[in-house]
C-alpha positions in Angstrom: -114.5 -3.3 -74.0 -113.5 -1.5 -70.9 -113.6 -2.2 -67.1 -114.1 0.8 -64.8 -113.4 0.4 -61.1 -115.4 2.6 -58.7 -114.7 3.4 -55.1 -112.9 5.4 -52.4 -109.4 4.2 -53.3 -107.2 6.5 -55.4 -106.3 3.5 -57.6 -109.9 3.3 -59.0 -110.9 4.7 -62.4 -113.7 6.7 -60.8 -112.8 7.9 -57.3 -115.6 8.8 -54.8 -115.1 10.8 -51.6 -117.8 9.6 -49.2 -116.7 7.8 -46.1 -119.6 5.4 -46.6 -118.3 4.2 -49.9 -116.1 1.1 -49.9 -112.5 1.0 -51.1 -113.6 -0.9 -54.2 -117.3 -0.4 -54.2 -118.4 -1.4 -57.7 -117.4 -2.0 -61.3 -118.9 -0.8 -64.5 -118.2 -2.9 -67.6 -118.5 -1.1 -71.0 -119.1 -3.6 -73.8 -118.2 -3.0 -77.4 -121.9 -3.4 -78.3 -122.6 -0.2 -76.3 -124.2 -2.1 -73.4 -123.1 -1.4 -69.8 -123.1 -3.8 -66.9 -122.9 -2.7 -63.2 -121.6 -5.0 -60.5 -121.6 -4.3 -56.8 -118.4 -5.7 -55.3 -119.9 -6.8 -51.9 -119.8 -3.2 -50.7 -120.7 -2.4 -47.1 -123.5 0.1 -47.8 -124.7 -1.1 -51.2 -125.2 0.1 -54.7 -128.5 1.4 -56.0 -130.0 1.7 -59.5 -133.0 4.0 -59.6 -133.2 3.7 -55.8 -133.3 -0.1 -55.9 -130.4 -1.9 -54.2 -128.8 -4.4 -56.5 -127.5 -7.9 -55.5 -123.8 -8.0 -54.8 -121.5 -9.7 -57.5 -124.4 -9.9 -60.0 -124.1 -8.1 -63.3 -127.0 -5.6 -63.8 -127.6 -3.9 -67.2 -127.7 -0.1 -66.9 -127.9 2.8 -69.4 -126.7 6.3 -69.4 -129.0 8.6 -67.4 -130.0 5.9 -64.8 -129.8 7.2 -61.2 -126.9 5.2 -59.8 -125.9 5.7 -56.2 -123.0 4.2 -54.3 -123.9 4.2 -50.6 -124.8 7.9 -50.3 -122.9 9.3 -53.4 -124.4 9.5 -56.8 -122.6 8.6 -60.0 -121.6 11.6 -62.1 -122.1 10.3 -65.7 -119.7 12.9 -67.0 -116.9 10.8 -65.4 -117.9 7.8 -67.4 -116.0 7.7 -70.8 -118.0 6.7 -73.9 -117.9 3.1 -75.1 -115.1 2.4 -77.6 -116.1 3.1 -81.2 -115.5 -0.3 -82.7 -117.1 0.6 -86.0 -113.8 2.1 -87.2 -112.2 -1.4 -87.1 -112.8 -4.5 -89.3 -112.8 -6.6 -86.1 -112.1 -6.4 -82.4 -111.0 -9.5 -80.4 -111.2 -9.0 -76.6 -108.9 -11.2 -74.5 -109.3 -12.0 -70.8 -110.6 -14.3 -68.1 -114.2 -13.0 -68.2 -116.7 -14.9 -70.4 -117.6 -11.6 -72.1 -114.4 -11.8 -74.0 -114.0 -13.2 -77.5 -110.9 -15.1 -76.4 -111.4 -16.5 -72.9 -108.1 -17.3 -71.1 -108.1 -19.3 -67.9 -105.0 -18.3 -66.0 -104.4 -16.7 -62.6 -102.0 -14.2 -64.2 -104.5 -13.0 -66.9 -106.9 -10.2 -66.0 -110.6 -10.4 -66.6 -110.3 -7.8 -69.3 -106.7 -8.1 -70.2 -106.1 -6.9 -73.8 -107.7 -6.5 -77.2 -106.6 -7.3 -80.7 -107.9 -4.9 -83.3 -107.9 -5.5 -87.1 -108.1 -2.3 -89.1 -110.0 -2.0 -92.3 -106.8 -2.0 -94.2 -106.0 -5.4 -92.7 -103.4 -4.4 -90.1 -103.4 -5.9 -86.6 -102.7 -4.0 -83.4 -102.7 -5.3 -79.8 -103.7 -3.0 -76.9 -103.3 -3.8 -73.2 -106.4 -2.9 -71.1 -104.5 -1.8 -68.0 -104.1 -5.5 -67.0 -102.4 -6.4 -63.7 -99.5 -8.5 -65.2 -99.2 -6.7 -68.5 -98.9 -7.7 -72.2 -95.7 -8.4 -74.1 -94.9 -8.4 -77.8 -91.7 -10.3 -78.6 -90.6 -10.0 -75.0 -91.2 -6.2 -74.7 -93.9 -5.1 -72.3 -96.3 -2.6 -74.0 -97.8 0.5 -72.5 -101.4 0.2 -71.4 -104.0 1.7 -73.7 -101.5 2.1 -76.6 -102.1 0.2 -79.8 -98.9 -1.7 -80.9 -98.6 -3.2 -84.4 -98.3 -7.0 -84.5 -97.7 -9.3 -87.5 -97.8 -13.1 -88.0 -94.8 -14.6 -86.3 -94.8 -12.0 -83.4 -95.1 -13.6 -80.0 -97.8 -12.2 -77.8 -97.8 -12.9 -74.0 -100.7 -12.0 -71.8 -99.7 -12.2 -68.2 -97.6 -15.5 -68.2 -99.5 -17.1 -71.1 -98.4 -17.3 -74.7 -101.5 -16.5 -76.7 -99.8 -16.4 -80.2 -101.5 -19.6 -81.4 -104.9 -18.5 -80.1 -104.7 -15.2 -81.9 -103.5 -16.7 -85.2 -107.0 -17.4 -86.6 -107.9 -13.7 -86.1 -104.7 -12.3 -87.7 -104.9 -11.0 -91.3 -103.9 -13.6 -93.8 -101.0 -12.4 -96.0 -102.2 -14.7 -98.7 -105.5 -12.8 -98.9 -103.6 -9.6 -99.3 -101.6 -11.0 -102.2 -104.8 -12.2 -103.9 -106.3 -8.7 -103.7 -103.2 -7.2 -105.2 -103.3 -9.9 -108.0 -106.9 -9.0 -108.8 -106.1 -5.3 -108.8 -103.2 -5.9 -111.3 -105.6 -7.8 -113.6 -102.8 -9.2 -115.7 -102.3 -12.9 -116.2 -98.5 -12.5 -116.2 -98.6 -10.4 -113.1 -100.9 -12.8 -111.4 -98.6 -15.7 -112.2 -95.7 -13.7 -110.8 -97.6 -12.9 -107.6 -98.7 -16.6 -107.2 -95.0 -17.5 -107.4 -94.2 -15.0 -104.7 -97.0 -16.4 -102.6 -95.6 -19.9 -103.0 -92.2 -18.6 -101.8 -93.9 -16.9 -98.9 -95.6 -20.1 -97.7 -93.2 -22.4 -95.9 -94.2 -26.0 -95.3 -93.2 -27.2 -91.9 -91.4 -30.5 -91.5 -93.4 -33.6 -90.8 -93.4 -33.7 -87.0 -94.4 -37.3 -87.1 -91.2 -38.2 -88.9 -89.2 -36.2 -86.3 -91.0 -38.1 -83.6 -89.8 -41.4 -85.0 -86.2 -40.2 -84.6 -86.6 -39.6 -80.8 -86.1 -42.8 -78.7 -86.8 -43.9 -75.2 -83.7 -44.8 -73.1 -83.8 -47.5 -70.4 -80.6 -48.1 -68.5 -79.1 -49.5 -65.4 -75.8 -48.9 -63.7 -73.9 -49.9 -60.5 -72.6 -47.2 -58.3 -69.4 -48.2 -56.4 -67.2 -46.5 -53.8 -63.6 -46.4 -54.8 -60.9 -46.7 -52.0 -57.5 -45.3 -52.9 -54.5 -46.9 -51.2 -56.6 -49.6 -49.6 -54.8 -51.7 -46.9 -56.6 -54.7 -48.3 -54.6 -56.6 -51.0 -56.1 -57.2 -54.4 -56.6 -60.9 -54.2 -58.4 -60.7 -50.9 -60.6 -57.8 -52.1 -61.6 -59.6 -55.3 -62.2 -62.9 -53.5 -64.6 -61.4 -51.0 -66.4 -59.5 -53.8 -66.8 -62.6 -55.9 -68.2 -64.6 -52.9 -70.7 -61.8 -52.5 -71.9 -62.2 -56.1 -70.0 -59.2 -57.5 -67.2 -60.6 -59.6 -67.4 -57.5 -61.8 -66.1 -55.2 -59.1 -62.5 -54.1 -59.4 -60.0 -54.1 -56.6 -60.6 -51.2 -54.2 -64.3 -50.8 -55.4 -67.1 -51.5 -53.0 -70.6 -52.0 -54.3 -73.1 -49.4 -53.1 -76.3 -49.2 -55.1 -77.8 -50.3 -58.4 -79.9 -47.7 -60.2 -82.4 -48.2 -63.1 -83.5 -45.0 -64.9 -85.0 -43.7 -68.1 -84.2 -40.8 -70.4 -84.4 -39.7 -74.0 -82.1 -39.8 -77.0 -82.4 -38.9 -80.7 -80.7 -40.1 -84.0 -78.1 -37.8 -85.6 -77.0 -40.0 -88.5 -77.6 -43.3 -90.4 -74.9 -45.2 -88.5 -77.0 -45.6 -85.3 -75.5 -42.7 -83.4 -77.8 -40.9 -81.0 -77.4 -37.8 -78.9 -78.3 -37.5 -75.2 -76.9 -36.0 -72.0 -73.7 -36.6 -70.2 -75.6 -37.4 -67.0 -77.5 -40.1 -69.0 -74.4 -41.7 -70.4 -72.3 -41.5 -67.2 -74.8 -40.9 -64.4 -72.3 -41.7 -61.7 -70.2 -38.7 -62.6 -71.0 -35.5 -60.8 -68.9 -32.3 -60.9 -67.0 -31.6 -57.7 -68.7 -28.9 -55.7 -72.2 -29.4 -57.3 -75.2 -29.9 -55.0 -75.6 -33.4 -56.3 -72.0 -34.3 -55.6 -72.2 -32.8 -52.1 -75.4 -34.8 -51.3 -73.9 -38.0 -52.7 -70.7 -37.5 -50.6 -72.8 -37.0 -47.5 -74.8 -40.1 -48.1 -71.6 -42.1 -48.8 -70.0 -40.9 -45.6 -73.0 -42.0 -43.7 -73.0 -45.4 -45.4 -69.3 -46.0 -44.6 -69.8 -44.9 -41.0 -72.3 -47.6 -40.6 -70.6 -50.3 -42.7 -66.9 -50.1 -41.8 -66.6 -51.8 -38.4 -65.7 -49.8 -35.3 -62.4 -50.5 -33.6 -62.4 -53.5 -31.2 -62.1 -52.5 -27.5 -59.2 -54.1 -25.5 -61.6 -56.0 -23.3 -61.9 -59.7 -23.9 -65.5 -60.0 -23.0 -66.7 -56.9 -25.0 -64.3 -57.7 -27.9 -65.5 -61.3 -28.3 -69.2 -60.1 -28.3 -68.4 -57.5 -31.0 -66.4 -59.9 -33.1 -69.2 -62.5 -32.9 -71.7 -59.8 -34.0 -69.6 -58.9 -37.1 -69.0 -62.6 -38.0 -72.8 -63.2 -37.9 -73.6 -60.1 -39.9 -71.7 -61.1 -43.0 -70.1 -57.6 -43.2 -67.8 -57.6 -46.3 -65.4 -55.1 -44.8 -65.0 -57.3 -41.7 -64.3 -60.4 -43.9 -61.6 -58.5 -45.8 -60.0 -57.1 -42.6 -59.9 -60.6 -40.9 -58.4 -62.2 -44.0 -55.8 -59.4 -44.3 -54.9 -59.7 -40.7 -54.4 -63.5 -41.0 -52.3 -63.0 -44.2 -50.2 -60.4 -42.4 -49.5 -63.2 -39.8 -50.7 -61.0 -36.9 -54.3 -61.8 -36.3 -54.9 -59.7 -33.2 -56.9 -56.7 -32.0 -54.0 -54.3 -32.7 -53.7 -55.4 -36.3 -57.4 -55.4 -36.9 -57.8 -51.9 -35.4 -54.9 -50.6 -37.6 -56.6 -52.0 -40.7 -60.0 -50.4 -39.7 -58.3 -47.0 -39.2 -56.5 -47.2 -42.5 -59.8 -48.1 -44.3 -61.6 -45.2 -42.6 -58.8 -42.8 -43.6 -58.7 -43.9 -47.3 -59.6 -41.2 -49.8 -62.8 -42.2 -51.5 -64.6 -41.4 -54.7 -67.3 -42.7 -56.9 -67.0 -45.2 -59.7 -69.7 -46.6 -61.9 -70.4 -49.3 -64.4 -73.1 -49.3 -66.9 -74.9 -52.7 -66.6 -77.0 -52.0 -69.7 -78.3 -49.2 -71.8 -81.0 -49.8 -74.4 -83.6 -47.8 -76.5 -87.2 -48.2 -77.4 -88.8 -46.8 -80.6 -91.9 -44.7 -80.7 -95.0 -46.3 -82.1 -93.9 -49.8 -81.4 -95.5 -52.1 -78.8 -93.4 -53.4 -75.9 -94.3 -55.7 -73.0 -90.8 -56.1 -71.5 -87.6 -54.0 -71.4 -85.7 -57.0 -72.9 -87.4 -56.1 -76.2 -85.6 -52.8 -76.3 -82.5 -52.5 -78.6 -79.1 -52.4 -76.9 -76.6 -49.7 -77.5 -73.3 -48.4 -76.0 -71.9 -45.1 -74.8 -69.5 -43.6 -77.4 -68.4 -40.4 -75.7 -69.5 -38.0 -73.0 -68.4 -34.5 -72.4 -65.7 -33.9 -69.7 -67.7 -31.2 -67.9 -71.3 -30.8 -66.7 -71.4 -27.4 -68.4 -71.7 -29.2 -71.7 -74.2 -31.9 -70.6 -74.0 -33.9 -73.8 -73.0 -37.4 -74.9 -73.3 -39.8 -77.9 -74.7 -43.3 -77.9 -74.6 -45.9 -80.7 -76.7 -48.9 -81.5 -74.8 -52.2 -81.3 -75.9 -52.8 -84.9 -74.3 -49.5 -85.9 -77.3 -48.9 -88.2 -80.2 -46.6 -87.9 -83.5 -48.5 -88.5 -84.7 -48.0 -92.1 -88.2 -46.9 -91.1 -86.7 -43.9 -89.4 -86.4 -41.4 -92.3 -85.6 -38.3 -90.4 -82.4 -37.8 -88.4 -81.1 -34.5 -86.9 -78.5 -33.0 -89.2 -75.6 -31.9 -87.0 -74.0 -30.0 -89.9 -76.9 -27.6 -89.6 -77.6 -26.4 -86.0 -78.7 -23.1 -84.5 -75.5 -21.1 -84.3 -76.7 -17.6 -83.7 -77.9 -16.5 -80.3 -81.5 -17.2 -79.4 -83.8 -14.3 -78.9 -86.1 -14.7 -75.8 -89.8 -15.2 -76.6 -89.2 -14.9 -80.3 -88.5 -18.2 -82.0 -91.1 -20.9 -81.6 -89.5 -24.2 -80.7 -90.6 -27.8 -80.0 -89.2 -30.5 -77.8 -89.9 -34.2 -78.0 -89.1 -36.6 -75.1 -90.2 -39.2 -72.6 -90.9 -37.4 -69.2 -91.7 -39.7 -66.4 -90.6 -42.7 -68.4 -93.1 -45.6 -68.9 -95.5 -44.1 -66.5 -96.4 -41.4 -69.0 -95.3 -42.8 -72.3 -96.2 -46.5 -72.5 -99.9 -47.0 -73.1 -101.2 -49.5 -70.5 -103.6 -51.1 -73.0 -101.8 -51.2 -76.3 -98.2 -51.1 -74.9 -97.4 -48.5 -77.6 -94.5 -46.3 -76.7 -95.3 -42.6 -77.5 -93.2 -39.5 -76.6 -94.5 -36.2 -75.4 -94.4 -33.3 -77.9 -94.5 -29.8 -76.6 -94.1 -26.3 -77.9 -91.8 -23.9 -76.1 -89.4 -20.9 -76.7 -86.3 -19.5 -75.1 -87.3 -17.6 -71.9 -84.3 -15.4 -71.3 -80.9 -14.4 -72.7 -78.9 -17.6 -73.1 -75.7 -18.2 -71.1 -72.4 -19.5 -72.6 -73.4 -23.2 -72.6 -77.1 -23.4 -71.8 -80.4 -21.6 -72.3 -83.7 -21.6 -70.3 -87.0 -22.5 -72.1 -90.6 -22.1 -71.1 -92.5 -25.0 -69.5 -91.8 -27.6 -66.9 -89.3 -30.4 -67.5 -89.7 -33.8 -65.8 -87.3 -36.6 -65.1 -87.0 -38.9 -68.2 -87.0 -35.9 -70.6 -83.3 -35.5 -70.2 -81.7 -35.9 -73.7 -84.7 -34.5 -75.6 -84.0 -32.5 -78.8 -85.2 -28.9 -78.9 -85.6 -27.8 -82.5 -87.2 -25.4 -85.0 -90.5 -27.0 -86.1 -90.3 -25.4 -89.5 -86.8 -26.4 -90.5 -85.9 -29.3 -88.2 -82.8 -27.3 -87.2 -81.5 -28.5 -83.8 -81.3 -25.8 -81.2 -80.4 -27.6 -78.0 -80.4 -30.8 -75.9 -82.7 -30.7 -72.8 -80.8 -31.5 -69.6 -82.8 -30.4 -66.6 -84.8 -27.7 -65.0 -84.6 -24.8 -62.5 -87.2 -23.3 -60.3 -87.6 -19.5 -60.2 -91.2 -18.7 -59.2 -92.3 -20.8 -62.1 -90.5 -23.9 -63.3 -88.3 -23.6 -66.4 -86.5 -26.2 -68.4 -82.8 -26.0 -69.3 -80.9 -27.1 -72.4 -77.3 -27.2 -73.7 -76.8 -25.3 -76.9 -76.6 -27.5 -80.0 -73.3 -26.2 -81.2 -71.5 -28.1 -78.5 -73.1 -31.3 -79.6 -72.0 -30.5 -83.1 -68.4 -30.0 -82.0 -68.4 -33.4 -80.1 -69.9 -35.2 -83.1 -67.4 -33.8 -85.6 -64.5 -34.8 -83.3 -65.9 -38.3 -82.8 -66.5 -39.1 -86.5 -63.4 -37.2 -87.7 -65.0 -34.4 -89.6 
């Protein structure tokens, strides 16, 4: 199948010279059957077949020898190449957005007639790009338009931005059929038995994805984020007393309650003792690396909060001062309570002492501190009506740097449920470097939390299962993978669906034209686990 563009522009397949011809005047579609379809592309001066003007954007059947005129210039049939001879192939599979294709792909980056897969009579497969706009790639390498490139089962084929490997699989030659033919040709029972043995070795049974799914759990957690004041002028007993009166007896001296956050994430079992892997930012969400965008944004918000909450200095004017003091007394401001109590304890309850304490508080060095209020997990396939039904766990260890965004949790029972048969074996993880657009991977997780993963009717908790692959050369700690990652998917395992071998732990996303997920390489989780359990 071939598409020929016709018009005045030099980029067309057939270039016409008349000034009355439009830049892109018409298109001629050559089908594998030998049929030809002519389409006028809404030209200014029209397209004519045997002196009859055709309707714009409507496919009209034509045959060689018809009098075809574009405005005032006739088509020279010698410039039209013959239709492809498909009889030399066992099968031809045309790929593109047009309904004329055998494999119709709906994507803005796929051309109408994008590529074709040809199967030769000796059962070999070749892919050919049909001069598409966004090209065709085989195992990450862009192929030359019009050139047939050999492809085999396991090769990754990308048309435009879309992985069509799975769609092409039914058309690809079956290696087992080839072995059968060889066996028949040999004609010997012993040889046939040997060949069958080789076939059985060739066939690799994938792991049971349903068993893997059971090992991936939903994380529901809540933490308190506090502001830590270093060298606070408020003594410990006063600080703790005021915090207790405000309903926060859990706050340490020098810590001021800021926000309480509830969030969701993903984790997965890595042994039979109830240990689960997830992200550092899931286990210690209040910790942000200094200099990161998140840390800068949080510091800006904290500065704005303290500017509003810490009282302003009291003016040395009795009338204005009394009005401001009454305002603070009525507001129940916790900083004001502590400042007044400290001034009284200092034995100098006056404006000078109060203002000194206010300045000292404002000048304190501040940082974030946090406290996990609870962290619990829900199991896939089980029905839940309340978060209290989830099983509680604790944080074992988290990495000391965001570069390695990994952590370990453990069930309070210290025992993995018996109905979970599969756990990710951290003695066997992907150690060699990933090759972009080569290895087919899968990730399982809970993006968007209960909104996506808890059925509103049955209350069954079910994770999302998605195929993906590495999208570019990995960095030292992380790699990018294809497909969008949503909040709640943090901590999802990325693994080889054939072997169950862990490849990475999903931790976030980045936007670069399209959205890509990001994951920490599994070898760093392996190192953390071995250190934690003493291997």
